[in-house]
N, C-alpha and C positions, 0 to 999 in steps of 0.2 A: 464387097470386099475390094474389088478393083478400084472403086471411087475412093475408099479409105487409103488405099496403098498410094494412090495418086496425090492425095491431100498430104500424106505424111512426107512423100519425096519432095513436095513443094516446100513443106515447113523445114525439111532437112537442109535444102539449099538457101533458104532465107537466112538460117541460123549460122550456116558455115559463112555467109557474107558478113552477118553481124560480128561474129568473133574474129573475122579479119580485121574489121574496123576497131574492135575493142582492144586488138593486140597492142595498138599504140594508145594505151589508156593514160596518157600523160596530159591531154587536155582536159579542161573542166567540162567542155560539152560532151566528150566521149564519156567521161564518168558518170555524168547526169543520164546520159542515154542508157548506159549499162544499169544503173540503179532502177530506171524505169521499166525496163524490159525484163528484170530478173524473175518476177513471178510467173511470166508466160514462159521464159526460157526453162525455168525449173519444170514446168508442166510437160514441156517437150522432152526433157531429159527423162521424165517418167515414161512417156509414151516410147522413147527410144529403148528404154530398158525393156518394156513390155515385148517389143519387137525382137530385141537381141537374145532374150532368155529362151526363145522358142528355136534358136539355130545353134549349131556348132561353130567354132572360131573360123574355120575355113569358109563356111557358108556366109558368115558375117563379113569377111574380108572380100569375098567375091561380090556381094550385094552392094556393100558400102565401101568402095575402094578409098574413099578419103576419111574413113572412120577415125584412123590414127590422128590425123590432123585435127579434126573436130575435138576428139577428147584431149588431145595435148593443149590446144588453145584453151580449152575450158579449164584444165588442170592448173595452167600457169596464170590464170586470171584472177588476182587477189579479191576482187569484188565478188566473184562467184564463190571462191573458197571460203569467203567470210561467212557464209550462211551454212550452218551446220547440216541442214536438209539436203543442200546441193551436194556436200561432201559425201554424203551417204549414198545419193543415188549415183554419183560418179563412181564410187567403189563398186557398186553393183554391176554397173555397165563394163568396167574394166575387167572384172572377174569373168564376164561372159567371154572376153577375148583370149583368156588363158587356155591353151590346149593341155589337157591332162596327160596325154601321151603323145608328145611331139615326134614326128617322123622324119623330119629333115632339118638343115639348118636355118631355113626360113621360119620355121615354126618355133625353133629355139629362140631365134633372134626376136621374134614378136613376143615370146613369153618373157624375155629378159627386159625388153623395153617397157612392157605392161607393168612388170614388177617394179621398174624404176618409177613409173607414174603413181603407183600405189604407194610406194615409200615416199614419194614426195608429199602426197596428200597427208599421209599418216604422220609425217614429221614436220610438216609446215608450220604448225604451231607449238612446237616443242623449243625449248629454249636451253641448248646443250653447251653453248660456248661458256668460257669462264667470265667473259664481260657481262653477259646477260645474267649468269648465276649471281655475280656480285651485286648487279643492279637489284635483282629480284629480293636477294637477301637484305640489302639495305633498305629496301621499301617495306620489308616485313612480309614479304610473299614467299612461297614455295614456288618453283617454276610451274607447276601444273596449275596454280591459282592465278598466276600473273594475268593471263589474258581476260578471264572474267572479272578479275578485279580491276583492270585497267578500263574495261567496258563500263563498269559500274561507276567508276570515278569520272569517266568522261561524260556519262549521262547526267550524274549529279551536277557537274559543272555547267553542262548546257541548260539544264532545268534551272539553275540558280540565275544564269544570264537571261534566260527568257522571262522569268518572274521580275528580275530587276527591269527588264525592258518593259514589261507590263505596268510596273509601279512608276516607273520614271519615264514614261513615254515621251514627254516634252523636253527632256535633258538629252540632247542630241549627242552628246559626248559618251553617254552611258547606254545608248539605245543599240540593239542589235538590228542591222540594216536588213531592210525587207528581202533583198536578194539573198542573204544568209539564210533567213527564216524559210524562204521558198526552197532553197537548195537542201536545207536540213530536212524538210518534209518529204522531198523527194528520195532523198537517201533512205529514209526511214520506211518507205513503202514496203520492201520485202521483208522487214524486220519487226512490223507491229506486233506480231504474235509472240515475240520473244518476252518473257516475264521481266527482264531487266530493262527492257524498252519502255514498259508502262509509264514510268514517271515522265519520260520525255514526251510520250505521245499525248499524256495528259496535259503536260505544260504548252505543247504546241496548240492543241485545241482551245485551250483557255487563254492563251496570250492574244489579246485583242489588238490588231494593228491599228495604225492611224493612218493609212492609205486608203485612197478611194476604191482600190481594187483588192481583191481577196489575194492574201500573201501566200496562202498554202495550196499545194497543188490539188486539183480535183482528185486524181487517182489516189492521194493520201487519204482523202475523206472516204472515198469507196472501199479501200482496203480496210481502215478502221472500222467502218460500219459493218462491213461483212465479217470481220473478226468478232466484233461484239454480238452481232445476231447469232453467230454460230458457237457462241460461248468460248471462244478462243482467247478473249481478252477480257479483263475485269476493269472496268472503268467507274469512277464515282458519277453520280447522277449530274453534278454540275458540268462535267466534261462531256457527257452524252448530250445534254442540253445545248452546249456551245457547238457540238458536232451538228446537230439538227437545225440549229438556228442559222448556221454558217453555210450549209449545204442541203438544200431542199430535197434533191433527189434522195439523199440518205434517209430523210424523214419519211418520204413516200415509200421507200423499200422496207422500212421498218414497219410501217403500217400494213403493208401488203404481206409481209412475213407473218404478221400477227393473224391476218384474215386466213392465211393458208394453214397456219397451225389450228385455228378454230375449225377448219373444214375437215382436216386430217384426223382430228380427234374422234376416237370412236365413242367416247362419252362425253359428247359436247353439251354439258349442262352448266347451269349457273356457277357451281362451284369450281369446275374446271375452268370456265371462262374467266372467272375471277383470278384464278391462279395464273393463267396465260397472261392476263392484262397486267398484274402486278409485276410478273417476271419480265414483261417487255419494256418496264420504265416508262411507258407512254403515258399513263394517267399522272405520274409524278412529273414528267417533263412538261406536261400540258399546263401545269401551273402558270408557265409563261404563255400569255394570250395568244402570241403568233402560232405557237405550236398547237394549242387548242383548236385554233380556228381551222388550221389545215387539216389535222386529223378529223375534225368534225365535218368538215366538207367531204372526206373520203367516206364517211359514214353515210352521209346524206346521198352521195353517189351510189353507194352500195344498196341502199334502200330502194332508190329509184330503179336501179337495174334489175333487182330481184323482186320487185313489186311487194315490198314489205315482207320479206321472209322472216318467220318467227325467229330464227338464229340471228338474223342481223339485229332485230329489234332487241332481243336479249343482250346481244353485244354492246349495243348503244346504251342500254340502261345499266349494264355492268360497268362500262367505261365511265359513264356519269357518276355512278356511286364511288368508284375507286377514285376518280379525279377529286370529287367534293371531300372525300376522306384526307386525300393527299393535301388539299388546299387548307383545311382546316388545321392540320398538323403543322403545316409550314407558315401559315400567315394567321397567328392569333388576332392580329389586327390586319385586315385585308390589305395587301399591297396594291392590288387592283380590285376595282368594283366589278361586280357581275356584269355590268353593262358592257364591259370590255370584252367579255367571253360571249355574251349574247347581245350584241349590237342592235339587232332588228327586233328584239322582243321588249315587251312592256316591263320595266324594272320591278313594278309592283307585282305582276303575275310571276317573274321569276323568283322573287323573294317568298311568295305564298307556296310555290312548288318546292322550294328548297327546304321547307319545314318537314322534319322527319316525323312520320306518323307515331314512331315510338315515344316522341316527346310529348304527344297530346293524348289525354285520356281516351280510351276506346268509345266511350259513350258520346264523345265530342267530335268524332271524326266527320260527322256530316256536315259541320260547320265549314272547315276548309275546303271540303268537297264542293259544298254550294258556291263557296266564293270563287273557286277555280273555275267552275262551270259558268257561273255568271260573267266573269272577266272574260273567258274565252269567247262566249257567245256575243258579248257586246263587240269585241274585236273582229270576229269572223263575220257576223250577219249585219252588223250596224255600220256600215261603209265610212265611219267618221274617224276610223283609226288606221288610215292608210300606211302611216309611217311604221307600223308594227308588221308589215307584211301581209300576205294573203293567207287563206286557209292552210295551205301546206306548211308555211312558215310556223304557224302558230301549232299545227299538229307535231311538226318536228321537234319543236321545244317541249311540247307536253310529253311526247313518248320518251325523251330523256328521263322523265320521272314517272314512267309507266306504272310504277306501284299504285299510284292513285287510282288508275282506271280499275285495277284489280280489286282494290278496296271498294270502290263505287258498286261493282257487280256484287260483291259478297253483301254489302249494305242493302241492296235491293232485294236479295233473296232472303236475308235473315229478317228483314223488317216485316211487321204485320200490318203496317200502315199502307195507305194507298201509295204507289211508287212515285217517288219524288220526280217532278218534271226536270229539275236541274241535273239529277243523276242520270236520268234517261238520255238527255241531250249530251251528256258527257260521253257515255257509252257509245252513242250513236256517232259521235264526232271521232272518238278514238279508233273506231274500225272503218270509218269511211270519211277521210278528210277532203276527198275531191268532190264529194257530192254537194248539191246546193241545199238550201233550207227544204224545199219540198220532198227531196229524197231522204233527208235526215228525219224529217216529220214522219214519213212512212215507215221508217226503220223503228222510230219511237213508239208508233201505233203497234207494230208487230211484236216488238219486245214487251210492251205493256200487257198485250193480250197474253203472252206466253206466261209472264209473271202471274197474272191473275189465275190462269189455269193451274199453275204449280201451286200457289198458295191454298188453292182448294184440296189439294191432295196432302197438304202439310201434316194433318192430323191423322191421316191414315197409318196404322200401325205397321202395314206391309204394303210396299208400292210394287206393283208388278211393272215389267218392262214395256208392256203393251200400253198401261196407263201413262206412263212417263213419255212414250213416243207420241202418243196422241196429244199429250199436253204441250209438246214442243212442236207440234202442227207439222210433222214429218210425214204424214201419210201421203201415199202416192197420187191421190185424187186432188191434192191441193198444190198451188204454186209454192214451192219452197222459198222464193225470194232470192235476192242477190246473194252470191257466195259469202261475202262479208257479213251479211245479216245472219246467214246460216252459222258461220263461225262464232258470232256473238251469242247465239241461242244455245250453241254447244257448250260455251263457257258457262252460262247461266245454269244449264242443265247439270253440269259437272259439279258446279258450286252446290246446288240443290242436293246432289247425291251425298256431297260431303257433309253438309250441315243438317238435313232433314233426318230425323231418328229412323223413319220407315225406309229411307233410301238405301241404308247399308246392306239390307238383306239381298236384294237383287242387283246390287250395283255392278258385278261382273257381267251379268247378262245385259244389262243396259249399255255399258260402255262397248260390249261386243256388237250391239246392234248400232251403236252410233258411229263405229269404225269400219265401215264397208270397204275402205281402201287403205293403203300404206301411208298415204299423204295425210288423211285425217286421223289415223292412229298416231302419227309422228306429232301431228298438231296437239293431240290430247296428252301425248307424253311431255312435250314441252310445257304445257299449261300445269300439268301436276307438279313437275319439277319446280317451276317458278312458284307455285303455291307453297310448297314445302319451304323452298328457301326463304320467301317472304315471311312466313310464320315465324322460322327461326330468327330472323333479324329483328322481327317485332316482338320477339319472346312471347308468343301467343300461347297460352296453355289450353290446347284442344286436343287432348289424347286421343279421344275416340276418332275424331275427324282426321287427325294426323295419321293414325294407324290404318285407317281405309286408303288414304292417299298413297301411303308407301306401298300397300299391297297392290293397288290398281297400277301404280307406277312399275313395279316389279314385274307384273303380268305383261304389261304393254311393252316393256323393254325386251322380255323374254320372247313374246311373239314376234317383235319386230326382228330380233336376232335370227330366230328360226325361219322366217320368211326371206331373209336377205340371202340371195344367191351369192356364193364366193366370187368376189372380183367384180360385182355389179355395183354401179354408182348408188350412193345413198341419195335420198331427196335433196338434201342441202347441197350435196356436190353438183347435182344437175343445176340447180338455181344458181350457185356461186361461180362456177366455172366460167361462164361468159363474162362475168363481172371482172374477175382476175384477169382473164385473157385481154379484156378491153383495156384495163389499167395498165398491164404490161406493154401493150402496143402503144400506148401514149407515152411511155418513158423511153421507147426506142428512138435512136437518132435518125 
């Protein structure tokens, strides 16, 4: 507490000096400085009120002998009073000074002085003189509407001037000079959340200057971006795109804000992920290649830092899906080629991955899967395509369209034929991008053996949990293989339970055995959620499998909620916090 008190006293002295300087608010520099510091000063006023409301008036005067000077200078500063929020907090502070039962002439004098300041604040924007009454009536306003109407007209006038400046940028006689634009953006900083100011904020963001340096204040971008992220201001997508293109820190903060929302969501599954993504406007804004590339790089960093956390993989796939939808709506004839968005990828591979499975008959899904596998394998293992990046670059591209890997796993489980070499390689690559050819070959051998054992059980009317556990080669006397290989085998086993008729009877017992830890249970929950989401998007008519998947998902969610201690971090929180902390540090000055 002592440290807080020292800090507040230091702030108090700082703002006393500032107010003394602002007292002579006749110079342009002083006015600009006032506008720049208004948000911080308003926060100080809030802190001051929190301190004052705990004391009586005598204690206030004793502890803050210069409180009268500070509040008087504040009340007589037109720039501060112009902001409604400041007026409200000032009134609160002044009310704290009034002694309800004055005992002497000094206390009576303080009460009278305080009421005088309150009267000044409350009447400062009333127009009671005959001259003003005549003016407002002549303009068609009643006195109470004059100030808002004046602000609205002033904003419209400035917006018109800015738009003319944008359209006639090379006509110097009709251009708004950069200095005026810069000053205007600075004055707007404390006012960006006012609804009447939204047209001016939008016009400033979309007015492209013709100078080599940015005309708008960085603090203006920060204020607008924060107001947009906190839903305190509504802006069209075009203005938000201009904001993020002109101020990279704002785009980075918007992406981090999305990550934080994904982490804090209690039901962080694909439907809620898609809602968060669309609400953030990031996929729509990413139709501009520069924004897409930056957001995509941040997803890449998140994947590397979290070692491919399932939530990050799901977010990447959700972002890509929303981005492609927005691109198709916006560009019936594409303005930019996909090469612009994925410059290090094979154009032909990108076009194959972009195919939506629902546009292809289900019995023909194996054809694009085989084509994708062959193209990836050629790039990754045949060293003749160095221009398309290494294995990680190919994997990062592939997981953007990760639904193909899930379809490959289903195809391998459902097919009665010998497992396809191409699909086995695709699954091995999807779960282990950093491994070389020998390691992937070993994973393929393991997966093929598991599939062979599962197919032998396919015709059994009832499958016991013990039989399935043995088929998955998870007995203790056997080397379970690398973690990623185990994860892939669990995916195949879950697919088998959903599709095999005999797997439905003991499915709950099997999933209980498969999930010895919270982490694996969470992994299975994510898989089932993604499966149901994909079936819905593909409009697959699989009522029996869908019913079982929903039941297993509900039980896993319920078990996860019951096992979660109040206040303890969830698995994704533990994985993502270091990433968010690292990104925040990088943005510190």
